[in-house]
N, C-alpha and C positions, 0 to 999 in steps of 0.2 A: 300468678296473677293478683294475688293480695298485695304484693309489692307495687306493682303498677297502680293499682288503686290508691294505695298510701301515697306514692309519688304524685299522682295527679291531685290528690286532696291536698297535700302540703304545698304544691305548686300554685294552687288556687288561693290558699291561706297567704302565701308570700306575696300575692300580687301578680305581676307579670312574670310568667315562667321564664322569658328570655333574661330577666334582670336577676335572676337567682343563680347563685353558684352552686355547685354540687356540694360542697362543704357546708354551706348553709342549710340545705335540704337534710343532709345528713344530721347536722345539729338539731334541727326542727323535729325529725323523726325521733331521735332520742328524747327530746324534750316530751313529745306526745306519748310516746310508748314507754318511757322509762328504761329502754334498753337500746343497745347499738344494733344495727342491722349487719355489721361486719364482724364475722367470725375471726377474721385476722387481725382485729384490733386487740384480741385477747392473746394470751400467752399459754401454749400448751406445755404442762408440766413435764411430761416425759421427754420432750425434744428441744425445748428452749435452751438457748446457749446462757452462759453466766452474765453476759452484757444485758439481754433481754430481762432476765430474772431480776437482776440488781436495780434495773430501771423502774420495777414496780414501786408503787408507794409505800414508803417506810421501810424498804428493804435495802440491805447493804451487799457487798460482795461476798461477805462471809455468809450471810444468809442464803445467797445464791449457791454458793459452794456446798452448804449443808442440803439444799434442795437437790442439787445433783447427786450428791453422794447417797442419798436415801432413796433413790429411784429404783423400781418403778412404783407409780402410784396408780391405784384403781379408781379412786376419786379424789376430789379437791380436799375434802376433809381428812384425807391421810396426812396432810402436812401437820396437823394438830396431833393426830393419833400417834404418829412416828416420832413426835416431839422435835420436829423441825423447826416449826414456828409457834410462837405464843397464840393464844386465842385472839389477842387484840391485833397482832400482825396479820393473821388469817382474815380477820374481818375487813381489814383495810384493802386486801387483795382479792376477796372472794369473787368479785364479779369481773376481775381482770384476768382470771385464769381458768382453765379447763382441762379435762383429761380425755384424750380421744380414745374411744374404745374401738379397737380393731378386731374383726373376726379372722381367726386364723384356723 
């Protein structure tokens, strides 16, 4: 319900709802809230492939290979704790990655 209210508010701020594209609304949502509404826009550390990981800001294919080699991760911070990435690299990708917790 909150998403609908946010959508309506953003559409009203944008002017005519029919003149707004979905991409424009998503950008405005991020501008207003400071975060993206799309979980899929982030990369899950324990399942992402080399190509997805290497596409993250400031990371290389070698960084991606190290991330894969040191799996599994319980939290994002494990990238630094396990010595996979430097603190600076981690800060660049912090908001672009997540760890999904599954109940087994």
